N, C-alpha and C positions, 0 to 999 in steps of 0.2 A: 067439687068439694074441696077444700081444702086438708091436706092429708094431716092428718093429728100427730103429735109428741111421738107417740109409740108405735108407730110405723116407720115415722121417718128414725127413729133411736135404730127399733131393730133391722133396717134396712142399712144404715150407719155400722153396725154389730156385724151383720150377715157380709159385706162388701171387705170391713176390714178383715174378718175369720180369711174369705176369699184369698185378700191380698197377704197376707201372712202365709198362708201354703205357699200359695206360689214364688215366694221370697226363699221360704225355705227350699224349695225344691232346685231354685238358682243358689242358693247355699253348699247342695250337694254336688252340681256343676262346675261349679268356682274351685280349681284347686287349694289347700289349705295353705293359709299365709303362715309359714312358722315363726316370723317376725311378730305377727300380730299374737299368738301364741305366747312367747317369750315376753313380749311386753304387756299383755294381760299379766303373767305369772307374777314378774317384778312389781306391778300395780297392784296386786294382792297384798303380797309383801310388805309396800310400803304402808297399807291403808293398815296389813294386822301390827306392824312395829307401832303403831299411830294410836289405836287400840289399845293394846299392850300396855303401852307408856302412860297413860292414862289418860290418856283425850284432853277435856278441858284444862286438865289440871297443868298440864307442859309448860314450860317457858315459853313465852312470846315468837323468842327467836327458833325453836323447834316447832313451834305452829309454822310459822312462815317457810320455813324449810322441807316440809310434809305438804303444806300449799303447792308451792313451786317444783316437788320433785313429780307428785300425782296431778299436777296440770302437765306436768312435760311429757309424761310420759302418756296421759288420755290423748293429747294432741297431736303425738306419733301412735298413736293406735289406730287414729282416725285419720290420718295421712296414708296411713299402710293400707286402709279401708274405704280409701280414696275411690276405687273402682267399683265396687260394690253400692257404693252411696252415689254414682252417677246410675248405676241401673235400676235403684230403689225410683229414684227422678222419676225416669223414661218408663220404666211402668208404671207408676202412678199415674205419670200426663195420658198414656195409652189408655189405661182404663178409665181415668176418672173425667179427662178430656175428650181424646177421641174416638173411643168407644159409647161411650155415653152421649157423647153430640149426634152419631150416627145411629145408634139404638134408639133415639127421638127422644132423650130425658131420661133415659135408665139403665141406671146401671143393672146387675144382675140382685143385688139388694134391693131395687127396688121394684123389681118386678116380680118378686116373690112377694115385695106385700103390698103390690097392687097402685103402687102412684110410679107419679114421674113429674121431669120438671118440664114447665111451659112457660112460655113469653107473655110478659101481660099484654103486647100489642104488638105484634108480627110477630116474625121467625124466630128462633133459637140460632145463637151463632157460636161459631168455635170459642171467640172470646168471651161469652156468655160459660161457658165451660172451664176457660183459664182461671177467670178470675173467682169464681164459685171454689176452683180450686186452691187456690193462694190463700183463699180466708178458712176452709174447715178441712180441708185437707192436709193443708201443712207443707204446700209446695212453695209457696214462697222462702216460709222458715226453710225449707230442705236446701233450696237453693241458697240462699243468703249465706248458711251456715256452709256449705260448702265455698263461697267469695271469702270468705275470714278465713278459712282451713289454709288461703296462700296468701291474705294478705295480713293477720295478725300470728302470734306467737303465743304460744302456753298459757300463763294466768290471762292475758289481755283475750286471749281465744276459749277459753274456757268461761268467763264473765259474761263473754259477747253471748256464745250463745245460750249460757242459762238466763240472762235479761229475755234474750229473745226466745226459749223456749216457756219462761212465763208469762209474756206477752201473748203467742200462741193460747196457751190455757186459758188465759182472760177470754181472748177473743170467741173459743169454743163452749164457753162457760155461757158469755150475754148470749151465743147465737143460740143457746140449748134455753134457757130462760124466756129470749124473746119467741120462742115455740109455744111456749108453756104459759107465755103470760098473753101477747097480741092475738086481740080477737079472731084477728084476719091469718093465724100462724107463721108470718114473716117472719123469718130470722134474719141477722145482717148482713147474709151472701144472696139472699132474693131481695132485701131492699136495694142494695147496690147495683144489682145486675138488672132490677126489674123482672125478675119472674118469680115464681111462685112454686111449690111444690103440689100437685093435686091427687085426689085418688082415682084411680083409672077405672071409668065404669065395666061391668063387669056385664 
């Protein structure tokens, strides 16, 4: 029996909370980056100045200066956080791809909700979980963002990740709607990988 939207959504939230906890632990281990703290403070000051100056009522040149300054600072912050971004991607791959593959299609969230991923015909492969991770777990978005960090700068980088983030959001919304609307409860990642999420018999 295909897993319901409610079970799939609940498992997604559980997994999100588990990974958030794991990443917070990582943040405690990694030494504080004083440059990031300094840059974040500068970004707050730039934003405060913009808000206090009247926001939309300021001139085009002042608006452009704000965009350039905030984009430059955001870019530098992300570059300083490069190591953390790598760690996030590695943890996501280990959890959503490797762990789920060796745990027969179940993350901890799926196990708690009594559901798992299965192949329509044949055996699940590691590639199935890689492509599912690209679509629903933002793995592709994270990897492309990392590449853009070293191939673009400032405003171009900010606009690029903004567009990518919007596309990722739309993909996730479409996938969620597909589970709710389709009779077979298949999302985009299920169709592309020829897999399905089913309830586990108790």
